[in-house]
Steps between C-alpha positions, in 0.01 A plus 500: 500500500450360855739225443764729368464732806532191727814381303660844552421497873644151543817578301556832699449304834756236390729770375501677838600175675791437261637859567457437863711192486760680287520774762545242775770324303670830446488587864625170609804501254579857580496450880704187474753664276533797727534259799776307320690826422478620866601147614793497270626830638440356854692192426797700376499709819485194746715279284253194474157409361304567813272766326441294171405196708186693616353562162176322597387787705483712187198301387320588824563864422340431152187342671465796715514745205254278300260477788497880537449549126218241483323645802524860354377384160226242577384651841397310808181352357695295242813424721318395806168385366511379133844326520395319816147395385404188695371205313395145606654373826807272437461156637816295619441222237453756230812688588714184493348399168581845354847471647554157328398655168728795571796265568421282193572816299847500647548127386378570144732817465796312636443216241459741218816682612684163514384419151610830352843454667535150362417619154761780525760267638462280198541810292821577674377759749456535867261717702632724783256584782472894484162503685615388835582742791692440816283481820777505732468875563214564750359786296466292180359197695229712654424664166482178310312311775262778622540831311472372146190283558314781669605773258460285179162383609374865564652600167380207273205355695397822650558784257497319160259214572237715671526778257435251210241290687196702374585381150470133605679269747663267245640800319619681814667172622678433168616860457641545850671154483654581166642832621608319824688231319675741261591743790737247638731584204653166410399179318555275795241666731260652256304178403475400864395837612227515235364151611486591866370840404189336360452320833563797717262708292229244540567474879482882532164538324338197651640534845723791608836648403637398847481131391694586180765672717533189720537262196758742359686498841491124511658483152768765570593418864448123512531367154766723360710520816418295820430175325831515296679579817354209684564241215857625470567361843411158385817317396561353151243515230212446749436876532395532142294197524316636791452843328361346175303241695327778702425702185375182319280401787323843500471465102325160539271668770435786249403259230254329730352830599470609127328174406263505784397860453520507115116551473517812723804623325340475153182650637689801635673553163178480311329737746756767478458662160817583308442806271733501199461883499695520841792301368516708179488822705762375739757414237432817318536736796810728463605461856484115486666491167793707628521298813502163319770617250721605783438185715555275193830680418605440860422131468676477169814662647507288814452188282784601273726546797407178657551269203868447427698254297656196688870539503 
């Protein structure tokens, strides 16, 4: 009887998180859609694309709405206290070790993406990149580099991770990373986002959400934009060589870190109990089921759109 009550409580808690993410997704898409409508009207009136070029600012409006809703729902104790729960201090060497592992996920994801594209090419198909966004506009640049890392960390490593933490750290890290990966809405980014979500969840629980935000910013601001801009200035094929060489160097460093710390990693995994009841409750929660179905349909649609026959 006690286990059944616990199962229902866990399923209810998970379901609430699923409905919350659905609400945020609805707010985001609704605000962006309204913004595009008004921008379209503005473009017609002025005769150019000056309004549409500023769509990045719509996402900051979404962040503001989300912050107000979260504070009104979870109150100050959770938003200021629980989300920002301090852990062990972060040492410089440890941070760069985690950063190396973080970047190695980028390498693995890129190689898997290249493998999938190679297979599709041999089948007569090519993959169009439908996940990239232009960072030339200031609003979008600031959102991707600063706004998204802060808001997404508060949403996934703050709300979701901390709400599920009482049911076990391993479960909370896995569940929040899974939702984070699928939330990106396309097959190109989802595996990478899931992988780094595991690292960001661990960093949040063991250290602080601020360090997760910093890692997220480094990925979005430096790896996804600045580094590509710098290597594009290098003539010939040397730019790609420098880019891949940098990522490969960090991947080798990550491998060294993982080998040297394998004992502590295994001890951590054994120490943190993984209750099958939590996973069962998670995947049977109505809010989570609804969210997963919608996100998987979005990923399927974007995948169908991106794979086209070679003409």
